[in-house]
N, C-alpha and C positions, 0 to 999 in steps of 0.2 A: 134451420139446419138440423136441430135435434129431432124434430118431428119427421123430417124427410128421411133421416137415417133410420129411425125406428120403423117407419113405414116400409122402407126398403128391406130391412131385415125381416120383418114379418112376412113380406111377399116372397123373398128368396128362401127363407127358412123352410117353406113348404116343400122345397126340392131336396131337403136333407133327409137322410134315412133315419127314421125314429129308432129302428131296431139297433142301429149302431150305437147311438147315444145311450140307450137303455142298457145295452150289454157293457159298454165302457163304464157307466156309472155303477153297475152292480159289481163289476170286477174291482173297482177302486174301493167301494164301501166295504167289501168283504175282506179286503187285505189289510194287514197290519201297516199303518202309515210309515213305520220304520223299515219294513222289509224291503231291502234293495233300494232304499232311498239314497239319492246322491247328496252327500254331505261334504262340504268343503271346510277344512280346518285351516285357519290362518294362525300360525304360532311363530312369532319372531324370536322367541327365547328358547327354542329347542324342546318344548314340552309335547311335541306332536306324537312320538311313539306311544306313550301311555294312553293318550286320548284316542288315537287311532285304534288301538287294541280294544278299548271300551266300546267304541262305536261299532266295530265289527262284531263284537259279542252281542250287540243289540240287533244285528241283522242288516245293518246299513252297509253302503258302499262308499266309504270315506276316501278322500284324497287330501293331502296336506301340502302346504307351501309355507315358506319362511319369509316371503317378501310380499308387500302389498301389490306391487306391479304384477307379480305372478298370479296373485289371487284375482286381480282384475281380468287378466287374460282368460283364466279358467271360468270365470263367471260368464264371459262372452262366448266361449267355445264349448264348455262342458255343460253349462246350464244346471248348476246345482240346485237342489230343492231347499237347502238350508246352508247358511254360512255361520260357522262357529269361530269366534275370535277369542283365543285363549293364550296368554292372558291379555286382557284389555288394558290399554294405557291411554293417557291423555293425547298422545300423538296420533291415535287412531281416528279421532273425531272428524277432522277435515276430510280424510280419505273416505271414511264411511259415508259422510254426507254426499260427497261427489259420486260415489258408487250408487247411492239411492236415487240420485237425480238422473241417472242414465236409464234408458229404456230397459236394458237387460237386468238392471238391479232394482227396478221399481217395486216389483212384487216378491223380491227375495227376502224371506224372513231371516233375521240376524239374531243370534244368541251370543251375548258377551259374557265372559267368565273372567273375574278379576278379584282383587283384594277387597275385603269387606271391613276394613278398619273404620271407614267413615262413609257417609252417604254420598259425598261429592263425586266419587268415582262412578257410582251407579247412575247418578243424575247426568254426568257427562256422557256416559254410554247411551242412555235413553235419548238424550238430546241430540246425540250424534247420529241416531238412526237405528240403534239396536231395538229389537222388539221385546227383549227380556234380558235380565242381568242376574247371574248367579255368582255367589261368593265362593272362593276357594277356602278349604277343600270342599268339593261337592260330591255327595254320595251318588252311587249308581241309580238308586231309586229316584232321587230328585232330578238327576240329569235326564234319565229316561222319560220321566213324566213331562218335563219342560220341552224336550225335543219333540215328543209325540204331540203335545198341544200345539206347538208352532207348525208342525207339518199338517195337522188337521185344519188349523186356521187358514193355512195357505191352500185353500180349496183346490181339489184336483182339477176342476174345470178351468182354472187359470193356466194350466199347462197344456190344455188340449187345443189343437188347431181346429178351427171351425170352418165348415163349408168346403166348397170346391172352387178351384182357381177360375174356371170359366164363368162362374156366377158370382160368388162371394167367398172370400177367404180372409179369416182373421187369425193371424199368427201371434200368439202371446209371447213367444220366445224372442221374436225379433221386433215386436211392437209395430207390426205393419199390417195394413188392410188393403185389399184389392176388391174393387167392384167391377165386374165384367172385364177383368184384366187391367184395369186402370187403378194405380195406387192412389190412395187418399190419405191425408195426414189428419190425425185427431189428437185432441188433448188426452191426458191420461184418463180422466173421468169418462169422457165420451167413448174412448177405446174400450174401457172396462164394461160399460153399459152395452155397447154394440156386441162385444164378445159374448156376454152373458145371454143376451136375447137370441143370438145366433145359435147358441147351444140349447136353448129351451123353446123350440118352436111350439106354436099353438097353445101357449100358456099366458095367463095374465097375472100381473103382480100388483100388490098394493103400493100406495105412495110411500109407505114406511119401508117396504122392501127395496124399492128403487133408491130411496134416500140412503139406505145402508150400503148399497153398491157404490154410490157416489161419494161416500164419506172418506 
């Protein structure tokens, strides 16, 4: 199955326009990762206004919600590039795990901000699906650095729709794949590999590189 998919991607990728991908890559690499990035802030304790002001000052396009249900809907419809949970609480763990298990939340980086009296809160956040944890109060310098790192790690190619519907299309936002108009279902790892290969036609990769994509 894997070799069939890879072979199909290699064949159909020849029909993609190399210039389009080179232009897109250049545009993304030259830009500030925070510039106009969609950042969703979940704040159940009314801390949103101050954080929203800080994010806008960084050049981002933030939106805030006070309820987990509203955050889930925005992840599905608005497709944020980063989720910030502030403040983090132990009640967030189950919801965060559920969000990360869904197609729309699988590749969404999550930054948790919470109290730093002990390590247990940070461990709960990281175990619950957060990619990073910052303790309050957090300086603008550290907040900016951490957000930038998460946005860069969430590579821009993961947000780009690959291919053409009549031949092959891989849509990372909906986690759906079509081959000659017929939808196929893949595991998260196979989807990620197929998507990456479709965006990099006529290239070969080492076993270590492929392993890093599947990790």
